[in-house]
PDB file with one MODEL, atoms N, CA, C and O in Angstrom:
MODEL        1
ATOM      1  N   MET A   1       1.246  23.551 -12.584  1.00  0.00           N
ATOM      2  CA  MET A   1       1.090  22.246 -11.985  1.00  0.00           C
ATOM      3  C   MET A   1       0.608  21.273 -13.071  1.00  0.00           C
ATOM      4  O   MET A   1      -0.195  21.642 -13.928  1.00  0.00           O
ATOM      5  N   ARG A   2       1.100  20.041 -13.029  1.00  0.00           N
ATOM      6  CA  ARG A   2       0.706  19.009 -13.987  1.00  0.00           C
ATOM      7  C   ARG A   2      -0.346  18.111 -13.352  1.00  0.00           C
ATOM      8  O   ARG A   2      -0.528  18.125 -12.134  1.00  0.00           O
ATOM      9  N   GLU A   3      -1.035  17.335 -14.172  1.00  0.00           N
ATOM     10  CA  GLU A   3      -2.134  16.515 -13.676  1.00  0.00           C
ATOM     11  C   GLU A   3      -2.133  15.152 -14.343  1.00  0.00           C
ATOM     12  O   GLU A   3      -1.809  15.019 -15.523  1.00  0.00           O
ATOM     13  N   ILE A   4      -2.504  14.133 -13.560  1.00  0.00           N
ATOM     14  CA  ILE A   4      -2.668  12.765 -14.049  1.00  0.00           C
ATOM     15  C   ILE A   4      -4.091  12.347 -13.706  1.00  0.00           C
ATOM     16  O   ILE A   4      -4.567  12.612 -12.603  1.00  0.00           O
ATOM     17  N   THR A   5      -4.769  11.700 -14.638  1.00  0.00           N
ATOM     18  CA  THR A   5      -6.104  11.177 -14.379  1.00  0.00           C
ATOM     19  C   THR A   5      -6.039   9.663 -14.437  1.00  0.00           C
ATOM     20  O   THR A   5      -5.520   9.097 -15.400  1.00  0.00           O
ATOM     21  N   VAL A   6      -6.558   9.008 -13.419  1.00  0.00           N
ATOM     22  CA  VAL A   6      -6.618   7.551 -13.377  1.00  0.00           C
ATOM     23  C   VAL A   6      -8.096   7.174 -13.312  1.00  0.00           C
ATOM     24  O   VAL A   6      -8.797   7.570 -12.380  1.00  0.00           O
ATOM     25  N   ARG A   7      -8.565   6.425 -14.279  1.00  0.00           N
ATOM     26  CA  ARG A   7      -9.966   5.977 -14.292  1.00  0.00           C
ATOM     27  C   ARG A   7      -9.971   4.470 -14.018  1.00  0.00           C
ATOM     28  O   ARG A   7      -9.237   3.708 -14.647  1.00  0.00           O
ATOM     29  N   LEU A   8     -10.804   4.064 -13.075  1.00  0.00           N
ATOM     30  CA  LEU A   8     -10.843   2.670 -12.644  1.00  0.00           C
ATOM     31  C   LEU A   8     -12.215   2.081 -12.914  1.00  0.00           C
ATOM     32  O   LEU A   8     -13.231   2.748 -12.721  1.00  0.00           O
ATOM     33  N   GLY A   9     -12.246   0.864 -13.350  1.00  0.00           N
ATOM     34  CA  GLY A   9     -13.504   0.158 -13.561  1.00  0.00           C
ATOM     35  C   GLY A   9     -13.499  -1.160 -12.808  1.00  0.00           C
ATOM     36  O   GLY A   9     -12.489  -1.863 -12.781  1.00  0.00           O
ATOM     37  N   GLY A  10     -14.619  -1.491 -12.201  1.00  0.00           N
ATOM     38  CA  GLY A  10     -14.759  -2.799 -11.556  1.00  0.00           C
ATOM     39  C   GLY A  10     -13.940  -3.001 -10.302  1.00  0.00           C
ATOM     40  O   GLY A  10     -13.560  -4.131  -9.996  1.00  0.00           O
ATOM     41  N   VAL A  11     -13.654  -1.940  -9.564  1.00  0.00           N
ATOM     42  CA  VAL A  11     -12.918  -2.106  -8.312  1.00  0.00           C
ATOM     43  C   VAL A  11     -13.880  -1.969  -7.139  1.00  0.00           C
ATOM     44  O   VAL A  11     -14.833  -1.192  -7.193  1.00  0.00           O
ATOM     45  N   SER A  12     -13.624  -2.723  -6.090  1.00  0.00           N
ATOM     46  CA  SER A  12     -14.438  -2.632  -4.883  1.00  0.00           C
ATOM     47  C   SER A  12     -14.067  -1.358  -4.126  1.00  0.00           C
ATOM     48  O   SER A  12     -13.062  -0.715  -4.427  1.00  0.00           O
ATOM     49  N   ASP A  13     -14.886  -1.005  -3.146  1.00  0.00           N
ATOM     50  CA  ASP A  13     -14.577   0.165  -2.320  1.00  0.00           C
ATOM     51  C   ASP A  13     -13.233  -0.006  -1.614  1.00  0.00           C
ATOM     52  O   ASP A  13     -12.474   0.953  -1.472  1.00  0.00           O
ATOM     53  N   GLU A  14     -12.942  -1.237  -1.171  1.00  0.00           N
ATOM     54  CA  GLU A  14     -11.667  -1.493  -0.489  1.00  0.00           C
ATOM     55  C   GLU A  14     -10.492  -1.341  -1.459  1.00  0.00           C
ATOM     56  O   GLU A  14      -9.474  -0.742  -1.110  1.00  0.00           O
ATOM     57  N   GLN A  15     -10.627  -1.874  -2.660  1.00  0.00           N
ATOM     58  CA  GLN A  15      -9.566  -1.724  -3.660  1.00  0.00           C
ATOM     59  C   GLN A  15      -9.363  -0.246  -4.003  1.00  0.00           C
ATOM     60  O   GLN A  15      -8.231   0.218  -4.139  1.00  0.00           O
ATOM     61  N   TYR A  16     -10.459   0.475  -4.140  1.00  0.00           N
ATOM     62  CA  TYR A  16     -10.371   1.904  -4.444  1.00  0.00           C
ATOM     63  C   TYR A  16      -9.607   2.625  -3.337  1.00  0.00           C
ATOM     64  O   TYR A  16      -8.731   3.446  -3.609  1.00  0.00           O
ATOM     65  N   ALA A  17      -9.949   2.308  -2.080  1.00  0.00           N
ATOM     66  CA  ALA A  17      -9.253   2.930  -0.946  1.00  0.00           C
ATOM     67  C   ALA A  17      -7.769   2.585  -0.980  1.00  0.00           C
ATOM     68  O   ALA A  17      -6.930   3.446  -0.712  1.00  0.00           O
ATOM     69  N   ASP A  18      -7.432   1.335  -1.306  1.00  0.00           N
ATOM     70  CA  ASP A  18      -6.023   0.938  -1.396  1.00  0.00           C
ATOM     71  C   ASP A  18      -5.302   1.741  -2.480  1.00  0.00           C
ATOM     72  O   ASP A  18      -4.181   2.206  -2.273  1.00  0.00           O
ATOM     73  N   ILE A  19      -5.946   1.898  -3.622  1.00  0.00           N
ATOM     74  CA  ILE A  19      -5.321   2.617  -4.733  1.00  0.00           C
ATOM     75  C   ILE A  19      -5.119   4.087  -4.385  1.00  0.00           C
ATOM     76  O   ILE A  19      -4.037   4.635  -4.595  1.00  0.00           O
ATOM     77  N   VAL A  20      -6.160   4.726  -3.853  1.00  0.00           N
ATOM     78  CA  VAL A  20      -6.045   6.140  -3.464  1.00  0.00           C
ATOM     79  C   VAL A  20      -4.941   6.318  -2.430  1.00  0.00           C
ATOM     80  O   VAL A  20      -4.122   7.230  -2.545  1.00  0.00           O
ATOM     81  N   ASN A  21      -4.914   5.450  -1.422  1.00  0.00           N
ATOM     82  CA  ASN A  21      -3.891   5.558  -0.379  1.00  0.00           C
ATOM     83  C   ASN A  21      -2.493   5.266  -0.928  1.00  0.00           C
ATOM     84  O   ASN A  21      -1.523   5.906  -0.521  1.00  0.00           O
ATOM     85  N   ALA A  22      -2.383   4.305  -1.849  1.00  0.00           N
ATOM     86  CA  ALA A  22      -1.074   3.994  -2.442  1.00  0.00           C
ATOM     87  C   ALA A  22      -0.547   5.173  -3.250  1.00  0.00           C
ATOM     88  O   ALA A  22       0.641   5.491  -3.194  1.00  0.00           O
ATOM     89  N   ILE A  23      -1.427   5.813  -3.994  1.00  0.00           N
ATOM     90  CA  ILE A  23      -1.006   6.992  -4.757  1.00  0.00           C
ATOM     91  C   ILE A  23      -0.543   8.075  -3.798  1.00  0.00           C
ATOM     92  O   ILE A  23       0.491   8.707  -4.017  1.00  0.00           O
ATOM     93  N   TRP A  24      -1.309   8.286  -2.737  1.00  0.00           N
ATOM     94  CA  TRP A  24      -0.925   9.309  -1.756  1.00  0.00           C
ATOM     95  C   TRP A  24       0.437   8.969  -1.135  1.00  0.00           C
ATOM     96  O   TRP A  24       1.305   9.834  -1.023  1.00  0.00           O
ATOM     97  N   MET A  25       0.619   7.696  -0.730  1.00  0.00           N
ATOM     98  CA  MET A  25       1.890   7.288  -0.109  1.00  0.00           C
ATOM     99  C   MET A  25       3.064   7.508  -1.059  1.00  0.00           C
ATOM    100  O   MET A  25       4.109   8.017  -0.653  1.00  0.00           O
ATOM    101  N   GLN A  26       2.890   7.122  -2.331  1.00  0.00           N
ATOM    102  CA  GLN A  26       3.972   7.275  -3.312  1.00  0.00           C
ATOM    103  C   GLN A  26       4.323   8.738  -3.508  1.00  0.00           C
ATOM    104  O   GLN A  26       5.498   9.104  -3.524  1.00  0.00           O
ATOM    105  N   MET A  27       3.313   9.570  -3.657  1.00  0.00           N
ATOM    106  CA  MET A  27       3.564  10.995  -3.864  1.00  0.00           C
ATOM    107  C   MET A  27       4.226  11.603  -2.630  1.00  0.00           C
ATOM    108  O   MET A  27       5.122  12.439  -2.753  1.00  0.00           O
ATOM    109  N   ASN A  28       3.794  11.192  -1.463  1.00  0.00           N
ATOM    110  CA  ASN A  28       4.407  11.685  -0.231  1.00  0.00           C
ATOM    111  C   ASN A  28       5.875  11.260  -0.141  1.00  0.00           C
ATOM    112  O   ASN A  28       6.724  12.033   0.305  1.00  0.00           O
ATOM    113  N   ALA A  29       6.166  10.036  -0.564  1.00  0.00           N
ATOM    114  CA  ALA A  29       7.541   9.532  -0.528  1.00  0.00           C
ATOM    115  C   ALA A  29       8.450  10.317  -1.465  1.00  0.00           C
ATOM    116  O   ALA A  29       9.621  10.539  -1.159  1.00  0.00           O
ATOM    117  N   ILE A  30       7.910  10.734  -2.602  1.00  0.00           N
ATOM    118  CA  ILE A  30       8.697  11.502  -3.568  1.00  0.00           C
ATOM    119  C   ILE A  30       9.005  12.893  -3.034  1.00  0.00           C
ATOM    120  O   ILE A  30      10.061  13.457  -3.319  1.00  0.00           O
ATOM    121  N   GLY A  31       8.074  13.442  -2.259  1.00  0.00           N
ATOM    122  CA  GLY A  31       8.321  14.737  -1.639  1.00  0.00           C
ATOM    123  C   GLY A  31       8.009  15.937  -2.507  1.00  0.00           C
ATOM    124  O   GLY A  31       8.577  17.011  -2.312  1.00  0.00           O
ATOM    125  N   CYS A  32       7.114  15.766  -3.463  1.00  0.00           N
ATOM    126  CA  CYS A  32       6.753  16.913  -4.296  1.00  0.00           C
ATOM    127  C   CYS A  32       5.431  17.515  -3.804  1.00  0.00           C
ATOM    128  O   CYS A  32       4.741  16.931  -2.968  1.00  0.00           O
ATOM    129  N   ASP A  33       5.098  18.678  -4.333  1.00  0.00           N
ATOM    130  CA  ASP A  33       3.845  19.332  -4.006  1.00  0.00           C
ATOM    131  C   ASP A  33       2.742  18.611  -4.775  1.00  0.00           C
ATOM    132  O   ASP A  33       2.818  18.519  -6.000  1.00  0.00           O
ATOM    133  N   PHE A  34       1.711  18.092  -4.085  1.00  0.00           N
ATOM    134  CA  PHE A  34       0.677  17.307  -4.754  1.00  0.00           C
ATOM    135  C   PHE A  34      -0.656  17.390  -4.023  1.00  0.00           C
ATOM    136  O   PHE A  34      -0.733  17.788  -2.861  1.00  0.00           O
ATOM    137  N   THR A  35      -1.692  17.002  -4.738  1.00  0.00           N
ATOM    138  CA  THR A  35      -3.026  16.846  -4.177  1.00  0.00           C
ATOM    139  C   THR A  35      -3.613  15.571  -4.756  1.00  0.00           C
ATOM    140  O   THR A  35      -3.558  15.361  -5.968  1.00  0.00           O
ATOM    141  N   VAL A  36      -4.174  14.718  -3.910  1.00  0.00           N
ATOM    142  CA  VAL A  36      -4.905  13.547  -4.360  1.00  0.00           C
ATOM    143  C   VAL A  36      -6.369  13.818  -4.012  1.00  0.00           C
ATOM    144  O   VAL A  36      -6.707  14.017  -2.845  1.00  0.00           O
ATOM    145  N   THR A  37      -7.227  13.823  -5.019  1.00  0.00           N
ATOM    146  CA  THR A  37      -8.638  14.134  -4.817  1.00  0.00           C
ATOM    147  C   THR A  37      -9.482  12.915  -5.168  1.00  0.00           C
ATOM    148  O   THR A  37      -9.649  12.608  -6.348  1.00  0.00           O
ATOM    149  N   PRO A  38     -10.022  12.207  -4.162  1.00  0.00           N
ATOM    150  CA  PRO A  38     -10.886  11.065  -4.439  1.00  0.00           C
ATOM    151  C   PRO A  38     -12.165  11.503  -5.151  1.00  0.00           C
ATOM    152  O   PRO A  38     -12.542  12.674  -5.101  1.00  0.00           O
ATOM    153  N   ASP A  39     -12.828  10.557  -5.811  1.00  0.00           N
ATOM    154  CA  ASP A  39     -14.066  10.889  -6.510  1.00  0.00           C
ATOM    155  C   ASP A  39     -15.210  11.149  -5.523  1.00  0.00           C
ATOM    156  O   ASP A  39     -15.049  11.004  -4.312  1.00  0.00           O
ATOM    157  N   ARG A  40     -16.348  11.531  -6.061  1.00  0.00           N
ATOM    158  CA  ARG A  40     -17.495  11.897  -5.214  1.00  0.00           C
ATOM    159  C   ARG A  40     -18.140  10.693  -4.543  1.00  0.00           C
ATOM    160  O   ARG A  40     -18.889  10.848  -3.578  1.00  0.00           O
ATOM    161  N   GLN A  41     -17.856   9.493  -5.044  1.00  0.00           N
ATOM    162  CA  GLN A  41     -18.405   8.279  -4.431  1.00  0.00           C
ATOM    163  C   GLN A  41     -17.627   7.859  -3.190  1.00  0.00           C
ATOM    164  O   GLN A  41     -18.142   7.124  -2.347  1.00  0.00           O
ATOM    165  N   ALA A  42     -16.414   8.317  -3.084  1.00  0.00           N
ATOM    166  CA  ALA A  42     -15.551   7.918  -1.966  1.00  0.00           C
ATOM    167  C   ALA A  42     -16.074   8.495  -0.652  1.00  0.00           C
ATOM    168  O   ALA A  42     -16.542   9.632  -0.593  1.00  0.00           O
ATOM    169  N   VAL A  43     -15.981   7.688   0.388  1.00  0.00           N
ATOM    170  CA  VAL A  43     -16.360   8.117   1.726  1.00  0.00           C
ATOM    171  C   VAL A  43     -15.058   8.331   2.504  1.00  0.00           C
ATOM    172  O   VAL A  43     -14.349   7.366   2.793  1.00  0.00           O
ATOM    173  N   PRO A  44     -14.738   9.573   2.842  1.00  0.00           N
ATOM    174  CA  PRO A  44     -13.467   9.847   3.516  1.00  0.00           C
ATOM    175  C   PRO A  44     -13.213   8.966   4.745  1.00  0.00           C
ATOM    176  O   PRO A  44     -12.078   8.552   4.979  1.00  0.00           O
ATOM    177  N   ALA A  45     -14.237   8.681   5.519  1.00  0.00           N
ATOM    178  CA  ALA A  45     -14.059   7.833   6.703  1.00  0.00           C
ATOM    179  C   ALA A  45     -13.596   6.429   6.318  1.00  0.00           C
ATOM    180  O   ALA A  45     -12.800   5.820   7.033  1.00  0.00           O
ATOM    181  N   ARG A  46     -14.095   5.909   5.182  1.00  0.00           N
ATOM    182  CA  ARG A  46     -13.657   4.585   4.719  1.00  0.00           C
ATOM    183  C   ARG A  46     -12.216   4.615   4.231  1.00  0.00           C
ATOM    184  O   ARG A  46     -11.458   3.673   4.462  1.00  0.00           O
ATOM    185  N   LEU A  47     -11.837   5.693   3.557  1.00  0.00           N
ATOM    186  CA  LEU A  47     -10.443   5.831   3.122  1.00  0.00           C
ATOM    187  C   LEU A  47      -9.520   5.881   4.336  1.00  0.00           C
ATOM    188  O   LEU A  47      -8.470   5.240   4.354  1.00  0.00           O
ATOM    189  N   ASP A  48      -9.921   6.648   5.351  1.00  0.00           N
ATOM    190  CA  ASP A  48      -9.133   6.740   6.584  1.00  0.00           C
ATOM    191  C   ASP A  48      -9.063   5.399   7.303  1.00  0.00           C
ATOM    192  O   ASP A  48      -8.005   5.016   7.803  1.00  0.00           O
ATOM    193  N   LYS A  49     -10.193   4.678   7.358  1.00  0.00           N
ATOM    194  CA  LYS A  49     -10.220   3.379   8.035  1.00  0.00           C
ATOM    195  C   LYS A  49      -9.254   2.415   7.352  1.00  0.00           C
ATOM    196  O   LYS A  49      -8.500   1.706   8.019  1.00  0.00           O
ATOM    197  N   ARG A  50      -9.282   2.392   6.027  1.00  0.00           N
ATOM    198  CA  ARG A  50      -8.369   1.504   5.289  1.00  0.00           C
ATOM    199  C   ARG A  50      -6.916   1.888   5.565  1.00  0.00           C
ATOM    200  O   ARG A  50      -6.063   1.018   5.739  1.00  0.00           O
ATOM    201  N   TRP A  51      -6.639   3.180   5.606  1.00  0.00           N
ATOM    202  CA  TRP A  51      -5.294   3.671   5.925  1.00  0.00           C
ATOM    203  C   TRP A  51      -4.869   3.158   7.299  1.00  0.00           C
ATOM    204  O   TRP A  51      -3.746   2.685   7.475  1.00  0.00           O
ATOM    205  N   ASP A  52      -5.779   3.256   8.272  1.00  0.00           N
ATOM    206  CA  ASP A  52      -5.473   2.812   9.634  1.00  0.00           C
ATOM    207  C   ASP A  52      -5.210   1.311   9.688  1.00  0.00           C
ATOM    208  O   ASP A  52      -4.427   0.847  10.518  1.00  0.00           O
ATOM    209  N   GLU A  53      -5.862   0.546   8.805  1.00  0.00           N
ATOM    210  CA  GLU A  53      -5.662  -0.904   8.791  1.00  0.00           C
ATOM    211  C   GLU A  53      -4.253  -1.287   8.356  1.00  0.00           C
ATOM    212  O   GLU A  53      -3.776  -2.362   8.718  1.00  0.00           O
ATOM    213  N   TYR A  54      -3.574  -0.434   7.588  1.00  0.00           N
ATOM    214  CA  TYR A  54      -2.209  -0.756   7.158  1.00  0.00           C
ATOM    215  C   TYR A  54      -1.277  -0.904   8.351  1.00  0.00           C
ATOM    216  O   TYR A  54      -0.329  -1.688   8.307  1.00  0.00           O
ATOM    217  N   SER A  55      -1.540  -0.158   9.413  1.00  0.00           N
ATOM    218  CA  SER A  55      -0.658  -0.238  10.583  1.00  0.00           C
ATOM    219  C   SER A  55      -0.811  -1.573  11.315  1.00  0.00           C
ATOM    220  O   SER A  55      -0.019  -1.887  12.204  1.00  0.00           O
ATOM    221  N   GLN A  56      -1.823  -2.354  10.947  1.00  0.00           N
ATOM    222  CA  GLN A  56      -2.014  -3.663  11.553  1.00  0.00           C
ATOM    223  C   GLN A  56      -1.118  -4.720  10.907  1.00  0.00           C
ATOM    224  O   GLN A  56      -1.023  -5.839  11.409  1.00  0.00           O
ATOM    225  N   VAL A  57      -0.466  -4.377   9.808  1.00  0.00           N
ATOM    226  CA  VAL A  57       0.442  -5.304   9.134  1.00  0.00           C
ATOM    227  C   VAL A  57       1.761  -5.293   9.883  1.00  0.00           C
ATOM    228  O   VAL A  57       2.350  -4.234  10.102  1.00  0.00           O
ATOM    229  N   SER A  58       2.220  -6.455  10.271  1.00  0.00           N
ATOM    230  CA  SER A  58       3.432  -6.549  11.060  1.00  0.00           C
ATOM    231  C   SER A  58       4.539  -7.245  10.285  1.00  0.00           C
ATOM    232  O   SER A  58       4.358  -8.353   9.781  1.00  0.00           O
ATOM    233  N   TRP A  59       5.661  -6.599  10.197  1.00  0.00           N
ATOM    234  CA  TRP A  59       6.826  -7.212   9.566  1.00  0.00           C
ATOM    235  C   TRP A  59       7.307  -8.402  10.381  1.00  0.00           C
ATOM    236  O   TRP A  59       7.789  -9.387   9.823  1.00  0.00           O
ATOM    237  N   GLU A  60       7.178  -8.314  11.688  1.00  0.00           N
ATOM    238  CA  GLU A  60       7.701  -9.357  12.564  1.00  0.00           C
ATOM    239  C   GLU A  60       6.689 -10.468  12.823  1.00  0.00           C
ATOM    240  O   GLU A  60       7.047 -11.646  12.846  1.00  0.00           O
ATOM    241  N   ALA A  61       5.417 -10.091  13.018  1.00  0.00           N
ATOM    242  CA  ALA A  61       4.438 -11.070  13.484  1.00  0.00           C
ATOM    243  C   ALA A  61       3.313 -11.303  12.491  1.00  0.00           C
ATOM    244  O   ALA A  61       2.168 -11.492  12.901  1.00  0.00           O
ATOM    245  N   GLY A  62       3.603 -11.294  11.205  1.00  0.00           N
ATOM    246  CA  GLY A  62       2.573 -11.546  10.205  1.00  0.00           C
ATOM    247  C   GLY A  62       2.095 -12.982  10.280  1.00  0.00           C
ATOM    248  O   GLY A  62       2.590 -13.760  11.096  1.00  0.00           O
ATOM    249  N   GLY A  63       1.140 -13.340   9.441  1.00  0.00           N
ATOM    250  CA  GLY A  63       0.595 -14.690   9.443  1.00  0.00           C
ATOM    251  C   GLY A  63       1.660 -15.747   9.193  1.00  0.00           C
ATOM    252  O   GLY A  63       2.608 -15.526   8.439  1.00  0.00           O
ATOM    253  N   ARG A  64       1.498 -16.860   9.813  1.00  0.00           N
ATOM    254  CA  ARG A  64       2.419 -18.005   9.723  1.00  0.00           C
ATOM    255  C   ARG A  64       3.877 -17.583   9.911  1.00  0.00           C
ATOM    256  O   ARG A  64       4.320 -17.397  11.044  1.00  0.00           O
ATOM    257  N   ARG A  65       4.626 -17.430   8.822  1.00  0.00           N
ATOM    258  CA  ARG A  65       6.040 -17.051   8.922  1.00  0.00           C
ATOM    259  C   ARG A  65       6.231 -15.542   8.801  1.00  0.00           C
ATOM    260  O   ARG A  65       7.368 -15.068   8.785  1.00  0.00           O
ATOM    261  N   GLY A  66       5.163 -14.794   8.718  1.00  0.00           N
ATOM    262  CA  GLY A  66       5.267 -13.348   8.528  1.00  0.00           C
ATOM    263  C   GLY A  66       4.864 -12.982   7.110  1.00  0.00           C
ATOM    264  O   GLY A  66       4.568 -13.853   6.292  1.00  0.00           O
ATOM    265  N   THR A  67       4.856 -11.722   6.837  1.00  0.00           N
ATOM    266  CA  THR A  67       4.513 -11.262   5.493  1.00  0.00           C
ATOM    267  C   THR A  67       5.642 -11.635   4.540  1.00  0.00           C
ATOM    268  O   THR A  67       6.765 -11.871   4.987  1.00  0.00           O
ATOM    269  N   PRO A  68       5.370 -11.694   3.237  1.00  0.00           N
ATOM    270  CA  PRO A  68       6.462 -11.966   2.287  1.00  0.00           C
ATOM    271  C   PRO A  68       7.605 -10.958   2.433  1.00  0.00           C
ATOM    272  O   PRO A  68       8.774 -11.309   2.276  1.00  0.00           O
ATOM    273  N   GLN A  69       7.255  -9.702   2.736  1.00  0.00           N
ATOM    274  CA  GLN A  69       8.294  -8.693   2.925  1.00  0.00           C
ATOM    275  C   GLN A  69       9.141  -9.013   4.158  1.00  0.00           C
ATOM    276  O   GLN A  69      10.362  -8.856   4.137  1.00  0.00           O
ATOM    277  N   ALA A  70       8.483  -9.463   5.233  1.00  0.00           N
ATOM    278  CA  ALA A  70       9.218  -9.791   6.451  1.00  0.00           C
ATOM    279  C   ALA A  70      10.137 -10.991   6.228  1.00  0.00           C
ATOM    280  O   ALA A  70      11.271 -11.017   6.707  1.00  0.00           O
ATOM    281  N   ILE A  71       9.636 -11.974   5.502  1.00  0.00           N
ATOM    282  CA  ILE A  71      10.444 -13.172   5.219  1.00  0.00           C
ATOM    283  C   ILE A  71      11.673 -12.785   4.405  1.00  0.00           C
ATOM    284  O   ILE A  71      12.788 -13.205   4.715  1.00  0.00           O
ATOM    285  N   ALA A  72      11.465 -11.979   3.359  1.00  0.00           N
ATOM    286  CA  ALA A  72      12.585 -11.555   2.526  1.00  0.00           C
ATOM    287  C   ALA A  72      13.572 -10.705   3.312  1.00  0.00           C
ATOM    288  O   ALA A  72      14.784 -10.865   3.165  1.00  0.00           O
ATOM    289  N   ALA A  73      13.064  -9.805   4.142  1.00  0.00           N
ATOM    290  CA  ALA A  73      13.949  -8.952   4.941  1.00  0.00           C
ATOM    291  C   ALA A  73      14.749  -9.786   5.931  1.00  0.00           C
ATOM    292  O   ALA A  73      15.942  -9.554   6.127  1.00  0.00           O
ATOM    293  N   GLY A  74      14.090 -10.757   6.555  1.00  0.00           N
ATOM    294  CA  GLY A  74      14.788 -11.629   7.496  1.00  0.00           C
ATOM    295  C   GLY A  74      15.857 -12.450   6.799  1.00  0.00           C
ATOM    296  O   GLY A  74      16.947 -12.647   7.337  1.00  0.00           O
ATOM    297  N   ALA A  75      15.548 -12.928   5.608  1.00  0.00           N
ATOM    298  CA  ALA A  75      16.527 -13.704   4.837  1.00  0.00           C
ATOM    299  C   ALA A  75      17.722 -12.840   4.477  1.00  0.00           C
ATOM    300  O   ALA A  75      18.863 -13.297   4.548  1.00  0.00           O
ATOM    301  N   ASP A  76      17.475 -11.605   4.095  1.00  0.00           N
ATOM    302  CA  ASP A  76      18.578 -10.701   3.764  1.00  0.00           C
ATOM    303  C   ASP A  76      19.454 -10.436   4.982  1.00  0.00           C
ATOM    304  O   ASP A  76      20.679 -10.368   4.873  1.00  0.00           O
ATOM    305  N   ARG A  77      18.819 -10.287   6.144  1.00  0.00           N
ATOM    306  CA  ARG A  77      19.586 -10.008   7.370  1.00  0.00           C
ATOM    307  C   ARG A  77      20.457 -11.197   7.765  1.00  0.00           C
ATOM    308  O   ARG A  77      21.555 -11.017   8.292  1.00  0.00           O
ATOM    309  N   THR A  78      19.963 -12.427   7.509  1.00  0.00           N
ATOM    310  CA  THR A  78      20.713 -13.611   7.898  1.00  0.00           C
ATOM    311  C   THR A  78      21.592 -14.153   6.779  1.00  0.00           C
ATOM    312  O   THR A  78      22.355 -15.098   6.978  1.00  0.00           O
ATOM    313  N   GLY A  79      21.477 -13.537   5.588  1.00  0.00           N
ATOM    314  CA  GLY A  79      22.284 -13.997   4.460  1.00  0.00           C
ATOM    315  C   GLY A  79      21.665 -15.183   3.742  1.00  0.00           C
ATOM    316  O   GLY A  79      22.280 -15.759   2.845  1.00  0.00           O
ATOM    317  N   ILE A  80      20.443 -15.554   4.135  1.00  0.00           N
ATOM    318  CA  ILE A  80      19.745 -16.656   3.484  1.00  0.00           C
ATOM    319  C   ILE A  80      18.648 -16.044   2.640  1.00  0.00           C
ATOM    320  O   ILE A  80      17.850 -15.252   3.141  1.00  0.00           O
ATOM    321  N   GLN A  81      18.598 -16.393   1.389  1.00  0.00           N
ATOM    322  CA  GLN A  81      17.561 -15.849   0.521  1.00  0.00           C
ATOM    323  C   GLN A  81      16.678 -16.985   0.023  1.00  0.00           C
ATOM    324  O   GLN A  81      17.136 -17.867  -0.704  1.00  0.00           O
ATOM    325  N   ASP A  82      15.386 -16.956   0.429  1.00  0.00           N
ATOM    326  CA  ASP A  82      14.484 -17.998  -0.047  1.00  0.00           C
ATOM    327  C   ASP A  82      13.577 -17.496  -1.163  1.00  0.00           C
ATOM    328  O   ASP A  82      12.706 -18.229  -1.631  1.00  0.00           O
ATOM    329  N   GLY A  83      13.776 -16.246  -1.595  1.00  0.00           N
ATOM    330  CA  GLY A  83      13.017 -15.731  -2.719  1.00  0.00           C
ATOM    331  C   GLY A  83      11.610 -15.292  -2.375  1.00  0.00           C
ATOM    332  O   GLY A  83      10.851 -14.939  -3.278  1.00  0.00           O
ATOM    333  N   ALA A  84      11.228 -15.300  -1.097  1.00  0.00           N
ATOM    334  CA  ALA A  84       9.872 -14.898  -0.713  1.00  0.00           C
ATOM    335  C   ALA A  84       9.599 -13.476  -1.152  1.00  0.00           C
ATOM    336  O   ALA A  84      10.365 -12.559  -0.856  1.00  0.00           O
ATOM    337  N   GLY A  85       8.510 -13.307  -1.853  1.00  0.00           N
ATOM    338  CA  GLY A  85       8.090 -11.988  -2.275  1.00  0.00           C
ATOM    339  C   GLY A  85       8.895 -11.391  -3.411  1.00  0.00           C
ATOM    340  O   GLY A  85       8.624 -10.268  -3.836  1.00  0.00           O
ATOM    341  N   SER A  86       9.887 -12.127  -3.914  1.00  0.00           N
ATOM    342  CA  SER A  86      10.717 -11.570  -4.963  1.00  0.00           C
ATOM    343  C   SER A  86      10.416 -12.157  -6.342  1.00  0.00           C
ATOM    344  O   SER A  86      11.027 -11.784  -7.343  1.00  0.00           O
ATOM    345  N   GLY A  87       9.441 -13.100  -6.365  1.00  0.00           N
ATOM    346  CA  GLY A  87       9.089 -13.714  -7.635  1.00  0.00           C
ATOM    347  C   GLY A  87      10.058 -14.793  -8.084  1.00  0.00           C
ATOM    348  O   GLY A  87       9.964 -15.292  -9.205  1.00  0.00           O
ATOM    349  N   GLU A  88      10.976 -15.149  -7.224  1.00  0.00           N
ATOM    350  CA  GLU A  88      11.948 -16.183  -7.584  1.00  0.00           C
ATOM    351  C   GLU A  88      11.466 -17.551  -7.166  1.00  0.00           C
ATOM    352  O   GLU A  88      12.159 -18.544  -7.390  1.00  0.00           O
TER     353      GLU A  88
ENDMDL
END
């Protein structure tokens, strides 16, 4: 088994939870055998809470016009591209 070490400085607990969860999501998407082990400062309940908060993001009903991803997806579906979320 191979290993990657990521060392972070100056991140909040919320940012840390986002990073740990993002790594887990990416590895899960790839479909390989993996383990993500948070550091000893991490509180598993906080990591889980942050994970649960992701489900509150709505592609359809985000703030104002929706999330940048929702706007871009809607534009693609209608053939109109306004560059939202694409850096254009």
